[in-house]
C-alpha positions in Angstrom: -7.6 4.9 -56.5 -9.5 5.2 -53.3 -8.4 7.9 -50.8 -9.3 7.9 -47.1 -12.8 7.1 -46.0 -14.2 8.5 -42.8 -17.1 7.2 -40.7 -18.8 9.0 -37.9 -18.6 7.2 -34.6 -21.6 5.0 -33.9 -22.8 7.3 -31.2 -23.5 9.8 -33.9 -24.8 7.6 -36.6 -23.9 4.7 -38.8 -25.6 2.1 -40.9 -29.3 2.8 -41.1 -29.0 6.3 -39.7 -31.0 9.2 -41.1 -29.0 10.4 -44.1 -30.2 13.9 -43.5 -29.1 13.9 -39.9 -26.5 16.5 -39.1 -24.7 13.8 -37.1 -24.4 11.4 -40.1 -21.6 11.9 -42.7 -22.8 12.3 -46.2 -21.6 9.8 -48.9 -18.3 10.6 -50.5 -18.5 11.9 -54.0 -16.8 10.1 -56.9 -15.1 12.2 -59.5 -14.1 11.5 -63.1 -10.6 10.6 -62.2 -11.7 7.4 -60.4 -11.0 9.0 -57.0 -13.3 9.3 -54.0 -12.8 12.7 -52.6 -11.3 12.6 -49.2 -13.6 13.9 -46.5 -12.5 16.1 -43.7 -11.5 14.2 -40.6 -14.3 14.0 -38.1 -13.4 14.1 -34.5 -15.0 11.3 -32.5 -16.8 12.0 -29.3 -14.6 12.9 -26.4 -13.4 9.9 -24.4 -14.5 7.4 -27.0 -11.7 5.0 -27.9 -13.2 1.7 -28.9 -16.7 1.0 -29.9 -16.2 -2.7 -29.4 -15.9 -2.2 -25.7 -17.6 1.2 -25.0 -20.4 1.7 -27.5 -23.0 0.7 -25.0 -21.2 2.0 -21.9 -22.7 4.7 -19.8 -20.1 6.3 -17.6 -21.1 6.7 -14.0 -21.8 10.1 -12.6 -22.7 11.8 -9.3 -22.6 9.8 -6.1 -22.0 6.6 -8.0 -18.9 8.0 -9.6 -17.6 9.4 -6.3 -18.1 6.1 -4.4 -16.6 4.0 -7.3 -13.5 6.2 -7.7 -13.0 6.4 -3.9 -13.1 2.7 -3.7 -10.5 2.3 -6.5 -8.3 5.0 -4.8 -8.5 3.2 -1.5 -7.4 -0.1 -3.1 -4.5 1.6 -4.7 -3.7 3.5 -1.5 -3.5 0.2 0.5 -1.2 -1.3 -2.0 1.1 1.7 -2.1 1.0 1.9 1.7 1.9 -1.7 2.1 5.2 -1.2 0.3 6.6 1.0 3.0 4.5 0.5 6.2 6.6 -2.5 7.0 9.9 -0.6 7.0 9.6 0.7 10.6 7.9 -2.6 11.8 10.7 -5.0 10.7 12.8 -4.6 13.9 10.0 -5.7 16.1 8.9 -8.4 13.7 12.4 -9.9 13.8 12.3 -9.7 17.6 9.0 -11.6 17.8 10.0 -14.3 15.4 13.7 -14.4 16.3 14.5 -14.3 12.6 17.1 -11.7 11.8 18.3 -13.8 8.9 14.9 -13.6 7.2 14.7 -9.9 7.0 15.6 -9.9 3.3 12.7 -12.2 2.5 10.1 -9.9 4.1 10.6 -7.5 1.2 11.7 -9.9 -1.4 8.7 -12.2 -1.2 6.4 -9.3 -1.9 8.5 -7.9 -4.7 9.0 -11.2 -6.4 5.3 -12.0 -6.9 4.4 -8.4 -7.5 6.9 -8.0 -10.4 6.6 -11.5 -11.8 2.8 -11.5 -12.3 2.3 -7.9 -13.6 2.3 -9.0 -17.3 0.1 -12.0 -16.6 -2.6 -9.7 -15.2 -2.5 -7.8 -18.4 -3.7 -10.9 -20.2 -6.2 -11.8 -17.5 -7.8 -8.4 -17.8 -8.0 -8.8 -21.6 -9.7 -12.2 -21.7 -11.7 -12.4 -18.5 -14.2 -10.1 -16.8 -12.4 -7.0 -15.6 -14.5 -6.7 -12.4 -14.0 -10.4 -11.5 -10.2 -10.2 -12.0 -9.9 -6.9 -10.0 -12.0 -8.3 -7.1 -9.9 -11.5 -7.1 -6.7 -9.4 -6.9 -8.2 -7.5 -3.9 -9.2 -10.8 -2.3 -5.6 -12.1 -2.7 -4.1 -8.9 -1.3 -6.5 -9.0 1.7 -5.8 -12.7 2.3 -2.1 -12.1 2.2 -2.5 -9.2 4.7 -4.6 -11.4 7.0 -2.0 -14.1 7.0 0.8 -11.6 7.7 -1.2 -10.2 10.6 -1.9 -13.6 12.2 1.4 -15.2 11.3 2.7 -17.4 14.1 6.2 -17.6 12.7 8.5 -16.1 10.0 7.7 -18.7 7.3 4.0 -17.9 7.5 4.7 -14.2 7.4 6.8 -14.6 4.2 4.0 -16.7 2.6 1.6 -14.0 3.5 3.8 -11.3 1.9 4.1 -13.4 -1.3 0.3 -13.7 -1.5 -0.2 -10.0 -0.9 2.3 -9.2 -3.6 0.4 -11.4 -6.0 -2.8 -9.5 -5.3 -1.1 -6.1 -5.4 0.2 -6.8 -8.9 -3.4 -7.1 -10.1 -4.6 -4.0 -8.2 -1.9 -1.8 -9.6 -2.7 -2.4 -13.3 -6.4 -3.1 -12.6 -7.0 0.3 -11.2 -5.9 1.9 -14.5 -8.0 -0.6 -16.4 -11.2 0.0 -14.4 -11.1 3.8 -14.9 -11.3 3.1 -18.7 -14.9 2.0 -18.0 -15.6 4.7 -15.4 -14.1 7.9 -16.8 -14.1 9.3 -20.4 -10.6 9.5 -22.0 -10.4 13.3 -22.0 -11.1 13.4 -18.2 -8.7 10.6 -17.2 -5.5 12.7 -16.8 -7.0 14.4 -13.7 -7.9 11.1 -12.1 -4.5 9.6 -13.0 -3.0 12.6 -11.4 -4.8 11.7 -8.3 -3.3 8.2 -8.6 0.1 9.8 -8.5 -0.9 11.7 -5.4 -2.0 8.5 -3.7 1.4 7.0 -4.2 3.1 10.1 -3.0 1.1 10.4 0.2 1.5 6.8 1.0 5.3 7.1 0.7 5.3 9.6 3.6 2.6 8.2 5.9 3.6 4.5 5.4 6.6 4.6 7.7 4.8 6.9 10.1 1.7 4.7 10.4 3.9 1.6 10.7 5.9 3.2 13.5 2.8 4.3 15.3 1.2 0.8 15.2 4.4 -0.9 16.2 5.0 1.5 19.1 1.5 1.9 20.5 -0.4 -1.2 19.5 1.3 -4.1 17.7 3.0 -4.4 14.3 0.3 -6.8 13.3 -2.1 -3.9 12.8 0.1 -2.8 9.9 -1.6 -5.6 8.0 -5.0 -5.9 9.7 -5.7 -2.3 8.7 -6.0 -3.4 5.1 -8.9 -5.7 5.9 -11.8 -3.3 6.7 -10.9 -0.7 4.2 -10.2 -3.2 1.4 -13.4 -5.1 2.2 -15.6 -2.0 2.0 -13.8 -0.9 -1.3 -14.4 -4.3 -2.8 -18.2 -4.2 -2.0 -18.6 -0.8 -3.7 -16.6 -1.9 -6.7 -18.7 -5.1 -7.0 -21.9 -3.2 -7.2 -20.9 0.1 -8.9 -18.4 -0.9 -11.6 -20.2 -1.8 -14.9 -18.1 -3.2 -17.7 -19.8 -4.1 -21.0 -19.3 -7.5 -22.6 -16.4 -7.7 -25.0 -15.6 -10.1 -27.8 -12.6 -11.5 -25.8 -14.7 -12.4 -22.7 -17.2 -14.4 -24.8 -14.6 -17.0 -25.7 -15.0 -20.4 -24.1 -12.7 -21.3 -21.2 -10.4 -23.5 -23.3 -9.8 -20.7 -25.8 -9.2 -18.2 -23.0 -6.6 -20.5 -21.4 -4.8 -20.9 -24.8 -4.7 -17.1 -25.1 -2.8 -16.8 -21.8 0.5 -17.7 -23.3 1.2 -20.6 -21.0 4.5 -21.4 -22.8 5.7 -17.8 -22.4 4.6 -17.6 -18.8 6.4 -20.9 -18.0 9.7 -19.3 -18.9 9.0 -15.7 -17.8 8.0 -16.3 -14.2 11.2 -18.3 -13.2 13.3 -16.0 -15.3 12.1 -12.9 -13.4 12.4 -14.7 -10.1 16.0 -15.8 -10.9 17.0 -12.2 -11.8 15.4 -10.7 -8.8 16.9 -13.3 -6.4 20.3 -12.6 -7.9 19.9 -8.9 -7.3 18.6 -9.4 -3.8 21.4 -11.7 -2.7 24.3 -10.4 -4.8 26.7 -8.5 -2.7 24.8 -9.1 0.5 24.1 -12.8 1.2 26.8 -13.9 -1.3 29.5 -12.2 -3.3 28.8 -11.4 -6.9 31.3 -14.0 -8.1 29.6 -16.7 -6.0 28.5 -19.7 -8.2 24.9 -19.4 -7.0 24.6 -15.7 -8.1 26.3 -16.4 -11.4 23.9 -19.4 -12.0 20.9 -17.3 -11.2 21.9 -14.5 -13.5 22.7 -16.9 -16.4 19.5 -19.0 -15.9 17.4 -15.8 -15.6 19.0 -14.3 -18.7 18.4 -17.5 -20.8 14.8 -17.8 -19.7 14.0 -14.2 -20.4 15.6 -14.5 -23.9 13.4 -17.5 -24.5 10.4 -15.5 -23.4 11.2 -12.8 -25.9 11.6 -15.4 -28.6 8.2 -16.9 -27.8 6.6 -13.5 -28.0 8.0 -13.0 -31.5 7.3 -16.5 -32.8 3.8 -16.8 -31.3 2.4 -13.2 -31.6 -1.3 -14.3 -31.6 -1.1 -15.6 -28.0 1.9 -13.5 -26.8 1.8 -12.0 -23.3 3.2 -8.8 -24.8 2.2 -9.0 -28.5 4.9 -7.4 -30.8 2.2 -5.2 -32.3 1.7 -3.5 -28.9 5.4 -3.3 -27.9 6.5 -2.0 -31.3 4.0 0.9 -31.1 6.2 4.0 -30.8 4.6 5.5 -27.7 4.5 2.1 -25.9 8.2 1.5 -26.6 9.0 5.0 -25.4 6.7 4.7 -22.4 8.3 1.5 -21.2 11.7 3.1 -21.3 10.4 6.2 -19.5 8.7 4.1 -16.7 11.8 2.0 -16.3 14.1 5.0 -15.8 11.5 6.8 -13.6 11.0 3.8 -11.4 14.8 3.4 -11.1 15.6 7.0 -10.5 12.8 7.6 -8.0 13.6 4.6 -5.9 17.3 5.6 -5.8 16.4 8.9 -4.2 13.4 7.7 -2.1 15.5 4.9 -0.7 18.9 6.5 -0.2 18.0 10.1 0.8 16.8 8.8 4.2 20.1 7.0 4.5 21.8 10.4 3.9 19.7 12.1 6.6 20.4 9.3 9.1 24.2 9.0 8.4 25.1 12.6 7.7 22.5 14.5 9.8 22.3 11.9 12.6 18.5 11.7 12.8 16.1 8.8 13.3 14.6 6.6 10.6 11.1 8.1 11.1 12.4 11.7 11.0 14.4 10.9 7.9 11.1 9.8 6.2 9.5 13.1 7.2 12.3 15.0 5.5 11.2 13.5 2.2 8.1 15.8 2.3 9.8 18.5 0.2 10.0 15.9 -2.6 6.7 14.2 -2.1 4.3 17.1 -1.6 5.4 19.0 -4.7 5.0 15.7 -6.6 1.5 15.2 -5.3 0.6 18.9 -6.1 2.1 18.8 -9.6 0.6 15.4 -10.4 -2.9 16.8 -9.7 -2.3 20.1 -11.5 -0.8 18.4 -14.6 -3.7 16.0 -14.7 -6.2 18.8 -14.7 -4.2 20.7 -17.3 -3.9 17.7 -19.6 -7.7 17.1 -19.3 -8.2 20.7 -20.6 -5.4 20.9 -23.2 -5.4 17.3 -24.3 -1.6 16.7 -24.9 0.5 15.0 -22.2 3.8 15.0 -24.0 4.8 18.6 -23.4 4.4 18.4 -19.6 6.3 15.1 -19.6 9.3 16.7 -21.4 9.2 19.8 -19.1 9.1 17.4 -16.1 12.1 15.5 -17.3 14.1 18.7 -17.5 13.1 19.6 -13.9 13.9 16.1 -12.7 17.3 16.3 -14.2 18.0 19.6 -12.6 16.8 18.4 -9.3 18.8 15.2 -9.5 21.9 17.1 -10.5 21.6 19.4 -7.5 21.0 16.5 -5.1 24.4 15.3 -6.2 26.0 18.4 -4.7 24.9 17.6 -1.1 27.6 18.1 1.4 28.0 17.3 5.1 27.2 20.9 6.0 24.4 21.4 3.4 21.6 23.5 4.9 17.9 22.7 5.1 17.3 25.2 2.3 19.6 23.2 0.0 18.4 19.6 0.7 14.8 20.7 0.8 15.0 23.0 -2.3 16.7 20.4 -4.4 14.0 17.9 -3.5 11.2 20.3 -4.4 12.6 20.7 -7.9 13.0 16.9 -8.4 9.5 16.3 -7.0 7.9 18.9 -9.3 9.5 17.2 -12.3 8.4 13.8 -11.1 4.8 15.0 -10.8 4.9 16.3 -14.3 6.3 13.1 -15.8 4.9 10.2 -13.6 1.6 9.5 -15.3 2.3 10.3 -19.0 3.2 6.7 -20.0 0.0 5.3 -18.7 -2.0 8.0 -20.5 -0.1 7.2 -23.7 -1.1 3.6 -23.4 -4.8 4.5 -23.0 -4.6 7.0 -25.9 -2.7 5.1 -28.6 -4.0 1.5 -27.9 -7.4 0.0 -28.5 -9.4 -0.5 -25.4 -8.9 -4.3 -25.5 -5.1 -3.7 -25.5 -5.0 -1.2 -22.7 -4.7 -3.9 -19.9 -1.5 -5.2 -21.5 -0.1 -1.7 -22.1 -0.7 -0.6 -18.6 0.6 -3.8 -17.1 3.8 -3.4 -19.2 4.3 0.1 -17.8 3.9 -1.0 -14.2 6.1 -4.0 -14.8 9.0 -1.9 -16.1 8.6 0.6 -13.3 8.6 -2.1 -10.7 11.5 -3.9 -12.3 13.6 -0.8 -12.6 13.1 0.1 -9.0 14.0 -3.5 -7.9 17.2 -3.6 -10.0 18.5 -0.2 -9.1 17.9 -0.3 -5.3 20.2 -3.3 -5.4 22.6 -1.5 -7.7 22.6 1.5 -5.4 23.2 -0.6 -2.4 26.1 -2.4 -4.0 27.6 1.0 -5.1 27.3 2.3 -1.5 28.8 -0.9 0.0 31.8 -0.9 -2.4 32.4 2.8 -1.9 32.2 2.6 1.9 34.6 -0.4 1.9 37.0 1.4 -0.3 36.9 4.7 1.7 36.5 3.6 5.3 38.6 0.5 5.8 41.9 2.3 5.2 41.2 4.7 8.0 43.3 4.0 11.1 41.1 2.9 14.0 38.1 2.1 11.9 36.3 -1.1 13.0 35.9 -2.9 9.6 33.6 -5.5 11.2 31.1 -2.8 12.0 30.5 -2.0 8.3 28.3 -4.9 7.6 26.6 -5.3 10.9 25.5 -1.8 11.9 23.0 0.7 10.4 23.9 4.1 9.1 23.4 6.0 12.4 24.8 3.2 14.5 28.0 3.0 12.4 28.8 6.7 12.9 28.1 6.4 16.6 30.4 3.4 17.1 33.6 4.8 15.4 36.2 6.5 17.5 35.7 10.3 18.1 39.0 11.1 16.5 38.0 9.8 13.0 34.2 10.4 13.2 34.3 13.6 11.2 36.3 11.9 8.4 33.9 8.9 8.5 30.9 11.2 8.0 32.7 13.0 5.1 33.5 9.7 3.4 30.0 8.4 3.9 28.7 11.5 2.2 31.0 11.0 -0.7 29.9 7.3 -1.0 26.2 8.4 -1.1 27.0 11.0 -3.7 28.2 8.1 -5.9 24.8 6.5 -5.4 23.1 9.7 -6.3 25.1 9.9 -9.5 23.5 6.6 -10.5 20.1 8.3 -9.9 21.2 11.4 -12.0 22.3 9.2 -14.9 19.0 7.3 -14.9 17.1 10.6 -14.7 18.9 12.0 -17.7 18.2 8.8 -19.6 14.5 9.4 -19.3 14.8 11.9 -22.2 15.7 9.2 -24.6 12.2 7.8 -24.3 10.6 11.2 -23.9 11.6 12.7 -27.2 10.2 9.7 -29.1 6.8 9.8 -27.4 4.1 10.7 -29.9 2.2 14.0 -29.5 -1.3 12.6 -29.1 -4.3 14.2 -27.5 -6.7 12.6 -25.1 -9.4 14.8 -26.5 -9.3 13.5 -30.0 -10.1 10.0 -31.4 -7.1 9.6 -33.7 -6.6 5.9 -33.1 -6.7 3.7 -36.2 -8.9 0.6 -36.4 -11.2 1.4 -33.5 -14.3 -0.2 -35.0 -15.2 -3.9 -34.7 -14.6 -5.7 -37.9 -11.9 -7.3 -40.0 -9.1 -5.1 -38.9 -9.6 -5.9 -35.2 -11.2 -9.3 -35.0 -10.4 -10.9 -38.3 -13.8 -12.3 -38.4 -15.5 -10.3 -41.2 -13.8 -8.4 -43.9 -14.3 -4.8 -44.6 -15.3 -2.5 -41.9 -13.1 0.4 -42.8 -12.7 2.6 -39.7 -12.0 6.2 -39.0 -8.8 7.2 -40.6 -7.9 4.0 -42.5 -6.3 4.1 -45.9 -7.6 1.9 -48.7 -6.0 1.4 -52.1 -7.7 1.0 -55.4 -8.3 -2.7 -54.7 -10.2 -1.9 -51.6 -7.3 -3.0 -49.3 -6.6 -1.2 -46.0 -3.1 -0.2 -45.0 -2.4 -3.7 -43.8 -2.9 -5.0 -47.3 -6.1 -6.8 -46.5 -9.0 -6.6 -49.0 -12.1 -4.9 -47.6 -15.8 -5.5 -48.2 -18.8 -4.1 -46.5 -19.3 -0.8 -44.9 -17.3 2.3 -45.8 -18.0 5.7 -44.4 -21.5 6.4 -43.3 -23.0 3.3 -44.9 -21.7 3.2 -48.5 -20.9 -0.3 -49.8 -17.9 -1.1 -51.9 -17.3 -4.3 -53.8 -14.4 -6.6 -53.0 -12.3 -4.8 -55.7 -13.4 -1.4 -54.5 -14.9 -0.4 -57.8 -18.4 0.4 -56.7 -19.9 2.6 -54.1 -23.6 2.3 -53.3 -25.5 5.4 -54.0 -22.8 6.8 -56.3 -22.4 6.5 -60.1 -20.5 3.5 -61.3 -17.0 4.5 -62.4 
């Protein structure tokens, strides 16, 4: 019976290589017991994950690398900035457009397209040119920003936000895909740590920049600012990013379109939109028991169930092929990103509310008071990235980060009306350090355990679950807060119940009678603590995915089936790749018979009973 055959990566040799070369594996010996001795596992070159896509790739270096990565970072930064820069501009936008009733759509339009098209971009990056798709996403984001900046009315502004969201979905997942072709795998943790830093920094300066533009120039520059920076970044990416041809991109247009899972997309997009609309409107525009909200939830649920069924029944063209989702680290990673996105948005969204309502400070100042969370997250994200590049394993730091996040979230649940700066700042530091340790691990896992051609789908899946989690639980948190405030404040004598739904946090406290103001602040704090409890539960649930994450190293090529051949393309039987098992009949672990190349060039027959260059057994 055949044991395991190993073949040196093609960078070090292969068919036709000098048999005496130190970089070429020697033929396996065959002993009298009809076994081929197992050879010691050979570690592939660092950063090499898929010869199909990377065998001819030369990674950029020097000035070219600096300019390329800076351009990718700028693209990511603009997208991250765009999420929050609008927050301080909305009051002036509504004044100019006389459209207070449209406020919800300013954020919802962006969120709907961003979330709904994440998975579609995964397929686009797989079957079309990576550079072309990425530049198209940047163009859409820039076009949406231009429309928002020049919008003459609220409808045009909402359309611009939707287009910008469509582009941002492609930039988010595309930034991770592009570094596959710019950075070797073992160096990527450091650069992905910088991605985490970009998101953290944008979370702070977004509201500040938005406030500065709105107060000193015009809110329209919140969107015009994207045009010059995004345009320059796109030019550098167009000239500096080199992506080798892949088998998938060589298909004709008809075959590519068939691979886009049009049936699945047809039910997925409206399903996600129905779900997000229900979450946006439920408890705000309409009560949860309103027929429209119930209809949206039911329709969204049915459509998403249909999408899952299509993925199972048509795996060859699935948007999320079961072979990818069923991979242990991918399944764990989607759970981790969903919970991280949910927990993080709970605290980033509602801690400023706590500062405004309990500490009576402005919206901009409340954003500044998130620095104790964001700066440690940025610092730790970079440090963990550098450490992972050196050590190789990302799972230990992720588990450590989950523990820190849980401790920090638990402490944030203890905030009181009289909590000092040392308390609210210190608790945020602990949570932020944990977030920095954990944030990038799922994306690293996707790049490590998946073949290069599957990385776009894997990373898109991570971003989708993170975005969806945040969208769902911001709505959940808001509903928890509203119900708690209604329950706690309306029974108070002299409390103006009509003010609850029409005033912001600081305005509400200022408008209540002096005699009950202290009690209102106390009850508001208790209501917010209920919201923070939701964040704590979500943070603790991260560990469920964390403990099942595989311990894989970015410094070792331990992926199965990384060579082109039958196992990957199904076009030609028999290239047995690094680490595959074959049985006595020459079948790999999937049960397929193999012919052709084994190891460093030895040839076996279809039944596996002969090895070229070795005595016939």
